[in-house]
C-alpha positions in Angstrom: 0.0 0.0 -0.1 1.4 3.4 -0.9 2.4 5.8 1.9 -0.3 8.3 1.2 -3.0 5.6 1.4 -1.5 4.4 4.6 -1.4 7.9 6.0 -5.0 8.5 5.0 -6.1 5.2 6.7 -4.4 6.3 10.0 -5.9 9.8 9.7 -9.3 8.3 9.2 -9.0 6.0 12.2 -7.8 9.1 14.2 -10.8 11.1 13.0 -13.1 8.3 13.9 -11.6 8.1 17.4 -12.1 11.8 17.9 -15.7 11.6 16.7 -16.5 8.7 19.0 -14.9 10.4 22.0 -17.0 13.5 21.3 -20.1 11.5 21.4 -19.4 9.9 24.8 -21.3 11.3 27.8 -18.0 11.6 29.7 -14.9 13.6 28.7 -12.5 11.2 27.0 -9.3 12.0 25.0 -10.0 11.6 21.3 -6.3 10.4 20.7 -6.8 7.6 23.2 -10.0 6.6 21.7 -8.2 6.6 18.2 -5.6 4.2 19.6 -8.3 1.9 20.9 -10.1 2.0 17.6 -6.9 1.2 15.7 -6.1 -1.7 18.2 -9.6 -3.1 17.7 -9.3 -2.9 14.0 -5.9 -4.6 14.1 -7.1 -7.2 16.5 -10.1 -8.0 14.3 -7.9 -8.0 11.3 -10.1 -5.4 9.6 -6.9 -3.6 9.1 -3.8 -5.6 8.5 -0.4 -4.5 9.7 1.1 -4.4 6.3 -1.7 -1.9 5.5 -0.1 0.7 7.9 3.5 -0.6 8.2 5.4 2.0 6.3 3.6 5.0 7.8 4.0 3.4 11.3 7.7 3.0 10.7 8.0 6.6 9.6 6.1 7.8 12.8 8.4 5.6 15.1 11.5 6.9 13.3 10.5 10.5 13.7 8.8 10.3 16.9 11.0 13.0 18.6 9.8 15.7 16.2 6.3 15.2 17.4 7.4 16.3 20.8 9.1 19.5 19.9 5.9 21.6 19.9 4.7 20.6 23.4 8.4 21.2 24.8 8.4 24.7 23.2 4.9 25.4 24.7 6.3 24.4 28.2 9.4 26.6 27.7 7.2 29.5 26.8 5.4 29.0 30.2 8.4 28.9 32.5 7.3 32.2 34.2 4.2 30.4 35.4 6.2 27.5 36.7 8.5 29.6 38.8 8.4 28.5 42.4 6.7 25.3 41.4 9.7 23.3 40.3 9.3 20.6 42.9 5.6 20.1 42.1 6.5 19.8 38.4 9.2 17.3 38.9 6.9 15.3 41.3 4.2 15.2 38.6 6.8 14.2 36.0 8.1 11.3 38.1 4.7 10.0 39.1 3.4 10.1 35.5 6.5 8.5 34.3 6.2 5.6 36.9 2.5 5.3 36.1 3.3 5.1 32.4 6.0 2.4 33.0 3.5 0.3 35.1 0.7 0.6 32.6 3.2 -0.3 29.7 4.4 -3.3 31.6 0.8 -4.4 32.3 -0.1 -4.0 28.6 2.9 -6.0 27.5 2.2 -8.7 30.0 -1.5 -8.9 28.9 -0.6 -8.9 25.3 2.0 -11.7 25.7 -0.6 -13.7 27.7 -3.2 -13.2 24.9 -0.8 -14.2 22.2 0.2 -17.4 24.2 -3.4 -18.3 24.7 -4.1 -17.7 21.0 -1.1 -19.9 20.1 -2.2 -22.7 22.5 -5.7 -22.6 21.0 -4.5 -22.9 17.6 -2.2 -25.8 18.5 -5.1 -27.5 20.4 -7.4 -27.2 17.4 -5.0 -29.0 15.0 
């Protein structure tokens, strides 16, 4: 699949996630909903990995560039953060630890599901 087609597919899934999140009765980040939609589509094989592989590789290779804008925005607000350095670093540390824990849990769950799937395939043969 050509790169523009892959990018369009990823963008459409992102847009779908934003629309779904806006329809929910509770506040929910559209970007998170988009990731969940993409996960479900990949899991159900409605979208195959090869259909988004090239654009995914591009995003992974250039991930740092996507963080430049938020960092610049934080630097522009340094005056607001004066005197709150300790709180800022505490939030950074706690959120990093929570991210590590969530990532480890996700990897553990994914590996468990993969193992069960392989066992079920082996038992069915």
